[in-house]
C-alpha positions in Angstrom: 47.6 -0.6 10.2 45.3 2.0 11.7 44.3 3.2 8.2 43.5 -0.3 7.2 41.4 -0.8 10.4 39.6 2.5 9.7 38.8 1.5 6.1 37.6 -1.9 7.3 35.3 -0.3 9.9 33.9 2.2 7.3 33.3 -0.7 4.9 31.3 -2.6 7.6 29.3 0.6 8.3 28.5 1.1 4.6 27.4 -2.6 4.4 25.2 -2.3 7.4 23.5 0.8 6.1 23.3 -0.4 2.5 25.6 2.3 1.3 27.5 0.5 -1.4 29.7 2.1 -3.9 26.8 3.0 -6.2 27.2 5.3 -9.1 24.3 7.5 -10.1 23.5 5.3 -13.2 23.5 2.2 -10.9 20.8 3.8 -8.7 18.6 5.2 -11.5 18.2 2.0 -13.4 15.3 1.3 -15.8 13.8 -1.1 -13.3 13.7 1.7 -10.7 12.4 4.3 -13.1 9.6 1.8 -14.2 8.8 1.1 -10.6 8.6 4.9 -9.9 6.3 5.4 -12.9 4.1 2.5 -12.0 3.8 3.7 -8.4 2.6 7.1 -9.6 0.1 5.5 -11.9 -1.4 3.9 -8.8 -1.5 7.3 -7.1 -3.4 8.7 -10.1 -6.0 5.9 -9.8 -6.5 6.8 -6.2 -6.8 10.4 -7.2 -9.6 9.4 -9.6 -11.5 7.7 -6.8 -11.0 10.8 -4.6 -12.3 13.2 -7.2 -15.3 11.0 -8.0 -16.1 10.6 -4.3 -15.9 14.4 -3.8 -18.4 15.0 -6.7 -20.7 12.3 -5.3 -20.5 13.9 -1.8 -21.3 17.3 -3.3 -24.4 15.7 -4.9 -25.5 14.3 -1.5 -24.5 10.7 -2.3 -22.7 9.0 0.6 -22.7 5.3 0.0 -19.1 4.0 0.6 -20.2 0.4 1.0 -22.1 0.4 -2.3 -19.1 1.7 -4.1 -16.9 -1.0 -2.5 -19.4 -3.7 -3.3 -19.4 -2.7 -7.0 -15.6 -2.9 -7.1 -15.5 -6.3 -5.4 -18.3 -7.6 -7.6 -16.3 -6.6 -10.7 -13.3 -8.4 -9.4 -15.5 -11.4 -8.8 -16.8 -11.4 -12.3 -13.4 -11.0 -13.8 -10.8 -12.8 -11.8 -12.9 -15.4 -10.0 -14.2 -16.5 -13.4 -10.7 -16.8 -14.7 -9.7 -18.8 -11.6 -12.6 -21.3 -12.3 -10.9 -22.2 -15.6 -7.7 -23.2 -13.9 -7.0 -26.9 -13.1 -5.3 -28.6 -10.2 -4.6 -26.9 -6.9 -5.0 -23.4 -8.6 -8.7 -24.1 -9.4 -11.2 -21.8 -7.7 -13.0 -24.6 -5.8 -9.7 -26.2 -4.7 -8.3 -23.0 -3.4 -11.6 -22.3 -1.7 -11.6 -25.8 -0.1 -8.1 -25.6 1.3 -7.6 -21.9 2.1 -11.0 -20.4 2.5 -10.5 -19.1 6.1 -7.2 -17.4 5.2 -8.8 -15.5 2.3 -11.9 -14.8 4.4 -9.7 -13.0 6.9 -7.8 -11.1 4.2 -11.1 -10.0 2.6 -12.5 -8.9 5.9 -9.4 -6.8 6.7 -9.6 -5.1 3.3 -13.3 -4.3 3.4 -13.2 -3.0 7.0 -10.1 -1.0 6.3 -12.0 0.9 3.6 -15.0 1.3 5.7 -13.4 2.5 9.0 -11.4 5.2 7.3 -14.6 6.6 5.7 -16.3 6.5 9.1 -13.3 8.4 10.5 -14.3 11.5 8.4 -17.4 11.8 10.5 -15.5 12.3 13.8 -12.1 13.8 13.1 -10.3 16.3 10.8 -8.7 15.8 7.5 -5.3 16.7 9.0 -5.6 13.9 11.6 -6.6 11.4 8.9 -3.7 12.3 6.6 -1.1 12.1 9.4 -2.4 9.0 11.2 -3.1 7.1 7.9 0.7 7.1 7.4 0.9 4.6 10.3 0.2 1.9 7.7 3.9 2.1 6.6 5.6 1.4 10.0 2.8 -1.2 10.8 3.5 -2.9 7.5 7.3 -2.9 8.1 6.8 -4.4 11.5 4.5 -7.2 10.2 6.9 -7.9 7.3 9.8 -8.1 9.8 8.1 -10.8 11.9 5.9 -12.7 9.4 7.7 -12.4 6.1 11.2 -12.2 7.6 12.0 -9.1 5.6 15.0 -7.2 7.0 15.6 -3.5 6.4 18.8 -1.5 6.5 19.2 1.9 8.3 18.9 3.7 4.9 15.4 2.3 4.5 14.3 3.9 7.8 15.8 7.2 6.7 13.9 6.9 3.4 10.6 6.3 5.2 11.3 9.3 7.5 11.9 11.5 4.5 8.6 10.4 2.9 6.8 11.2 6.2 8.4 14.6 6.3 6.9 15.1 2.9 3.5 14.2 4.3 4.1 16.7 7.1 4.8 19.4 4.5 1.5 18.6 2.7 -0.5 18.7 5.9 1.1 22.0 6.9 0.1 23.4 3.5 -3.5 22.3 4.1 -3.6 24.0 7.5 -2.1 27.3 6.1 -4.6 27.1 3.2 -7.6 26.6 5.6 -8.3 23.1 4.4 -8.5 21.5 7.8 -11.8 20.0 6.9 -13.8 17.3 8.6 -15.6 17.0 11.9 -14.4 17.4 15.5 -17.4 15.7 17.1 -15.3 12.9 18.6 -11.7 13.3 17.7 -10.5 10.4 19.9 -12.9 8.0 18.2 -12.1 9.3 14.8 -8.3 9.0 15.3 -8.8 5.5 16.7 -10.7 4.5 13.5 -7.9 5.8 11.3 -5.3 3.8 13.3 -7.5 0.7 13.0 -7.9 1.3 9.3 -4.1 1.6 8.9 -3.4 -1.7 10.7 -6.1 -3.4 8.6 -4.6 -2.0 5.4 -1.2 -3.3 6.6 -2.6 -6.8 7.1 -4.3 -6.8 3.7 -1.2 -5.5 1.9 1.1 -8.0 3.7 -1.2 -10.8 2.6 -1.2 -9.4 -0.9 2.6 -9.4 -1.0 2.8 -13.0 0.2 0.2 -14.2 -2.2 1.4 -12.6 -5.4 5.0 -13.6 -4.7 4.2 -17.2 -3.7 0.9 -18.0 -5.4 -0.5 -15.8 -8.2 -2.0 -12.4 -8.8 -5.2 -14.0 -10.3 -5.7 -16.2 -7.2 -5.3 -13.1 -4.9 -7.8 -11.0 -6.9 -10.2 -13.8 -7.4 -10.4 -14.6 -3.7 -10.5 -10.9 -2.8 -13.4 -10.4 -5.2 -15.3 -13.4 -3.9 -15.0 -12.7 -0.2 -15.1 -9.0 -0.6 -18.4 -9.2 -2.5 -20.0 -11.3 0.3 -18.7 -9.2 3.2 -19.5 -5.8 1.6 -22.9 -7.1 0.4 -23.9 -8.1 3.9 -22.8 -4.7 5.3 -24.5 -2.9 2.4 -27.8 -4.6 3.2 -27.4 -3.8 6.9 -26.2 -0.2 6.8 -27.0 1.6 3.6 -30.5 0.5 2.4 -32.0 3.9 3.4 -29.1 5.8 1.7 -29.7 3.8 -1.5 -33.3 4.8 -1.5 -32.4 8.5 -1.3 -30.2 8.4 -4.4 -31.6 10.4 -7.3 -30.2 8.5 -10.2 -29.1 10.7 -13.1 -26.7 10.3 -16.0 -24.2 12.4 -14.0 -24.5 10.3 -10.9 -24.2 7.1 -12.8 -21.0 8.2 -14.6 -19.4 9.2 -11.3 -20.2 5.7 -9.9 -18.7 4.2 -13.1 -15.6 6.4 -12.8 -15.1 5.4 -9.2 -15.5 1.6 -9.9 -13.2 1.6 -12.9 -10.5 3.5 -11.0 -10.8 1.1 -8.0 -10.8 -2.0 -10.3 -7.7 -0.7 -12.1 -6.0 0.0 -8.8 -6.7 -3.5 -7.4 -5.7 -5.1 -10.7 -2.5 -3.2 -11.2 -1.3 -2.9 -7.6 -0.2 -6.6 -7.3 2.0 -6.2 -10.3 3.9 -3.4 -8.6 4.0 -5.2 -5.3 5.5 -8.2 -7.0 8.3 -6.0 -8.5 9.1 -4.3 -5.2 7.2 -4.8 -1.9 4.0 -3.7 -0.2 6.0 -1.2 1.9 7.5 0.5 -1.2 4.1 0.7 -2.9 2.6 2.4 0.2 5.4 4.9 0.1 4.6 5.7 -3.5 0.9 6.1 -2.7 1.7 9.0 -0.3 1.6 11.2 -3.4 -2.0 10.3 -4.1 -3.3 13.1 -1.8 -1.0 15.5 -3.7 -2.4 14.6 -7.0 -5.9 15.1 -5.6 -4.9 18.5 -4.4 -3.5 19.4 -7.8 -6.8 18.4 -9.4 -8.6 20.4 -6.7 -6.7 23.5 -7.8 -8.7 23.4 -11.1 -11.9 21.5 -10.1 -12.6 22.8 -6.6 -10.6 26.0 -6.6 -8.1 25.1 -3.8 -5.4 27.5 -2.9 -1.9 26.5 -4.2 1.1 26.4 -1.8 4.8 25.9 -2.6 4.8 23.4 0.2 2.9 21.0 -2.0 5.8 20.9 -4.4 8.2 20.5 -1.5 6.1 17.6 -0.2 6.1 15.9 -3.6 9.9 16.2 -4.0 10.5 14.8 -0.5 8.2 11.8 -1.1 9.9 11.1 -4.4 13.4 11.3 -2.8 12.4 9.0 0.0 10.8 6.5 -2.4 13.8 6.4 -4.7 16.1 6.0 -1.7 14.0 3.1 -0.3 14.1 1.3 -3.6 17.7 2.0 -4.5 19.0 -0.1 -1.6 17.7 -3.8 -1.6 16.2 -5.3 1.5 17.3 -8.8 2.6 15.7 -11.8 4.2 16.6 -13.7 7.4 18.1 -16.9 6.1 17.5 -20.2 7.9 20.6 -21.8 9.5 22.2 -24.4 7.3 21.5 -28.0 8.2 25.0 -29.3 7.4 28.3 -27.9 6.6 31.8 -27.6 8.1 31.9 -25.3 11.1 35.1 -23.8 10.1 33.6 -22.7 6.8 30.6 -21.2 8.6 32.9 -19.2 10.9 34.8 -18.0 7.8 31.7 -16.3 6.4 31.7 -12.6 6.5 28.8 -10.4 7.5 28.1 -9.5 3.9 27.5 -13.2 3.1 24.9 -13.6 5.8 23.0 -10.4 4.8 22.0 -11.4 1.3 20.6 -8.6 -0.8 17.2 -9.3 -2.4 18.0 -8.6 -6.0 18.9 -5.8 -8.3 15.5 -4.1 -8.5 14.9 -4.2 -4.8 12.6 -7.2 -4.5 12.8 -9.2 -1.3 13.4 -13.0 -1.3 10.9 -14.1 1.3 11.6 -16.8 3.7 8.2 -18.3 4.2 7.2 -19.6 7.6 4.0 -21.3 6.5 2.5 -21.9 3.1 -0.6 -19.8 2.5 
């Protein structure tokens, strides 16, 4: 009897933590491997934007709002145009008429998230930005918990911790290599800007997850391009006119702008595909490797110093990402309207905690339709 009770207790603990009787081939499925690959493609796109920004900065060009404006304008020309060809409630004008204020807030969060993190470099160090920028992951998990009703198992929190340890190893390698770049003119202001940026990114990514899983990818990108172009255009006219006049346009500078815009456009276009397969939280965990890819490129392009801690950081982030996606999340299910009470009492805990699906996607319980 005691042995049976112990087995039953262990079974409940495994269920609560998400530790099923998985075999290795059940964890490393083709769906997980494809998700892993797609996440690293996103990181490479971010790496492309980082390298082009570094070359632009070396050339004395610092126009973050212009670069954002060009990306949003390309999204507008591509996806907003496609959205105009749709009929019914998916048509551009109909979506704009019924949901304009929601997409306006989403576009504002995305534009300002990009702008505030760039501003943070003027006041604080690269180390602080790399560490505090990770706040987007817990902020996104908290928002998903309350607004999207996504529920996480203890193993998910362990996976996130492992990923953050990988970021810590990367930051430690930067400090040892003397790459603690940036400014210290107002560290408190700079750190606050990074935290604000992380929260805004979390808002934008949560809205993206909701939209692509309940509406469509084209609608999300079309509305993001429309409102992003307007908001970034206003800020561009207000803040960067003098910086634009100082740019000495050459073929080299023009190609760097083109590289940046194409990488950002590809990132915005491809990211909703990965978010729909997994979740915004999982995608942000995979994007933690973007700084590592930038560092690897810097070894050849900017003569950075290599450290074994970089490889350790990459392995830790990959282990955390695989662990997070190997165990499905679940959603808080609404109470049934009818049914025999005795049948409800007979339900086990495993029936109430429904796994999302085999590739780790969450079934969202939507509180209000976007």
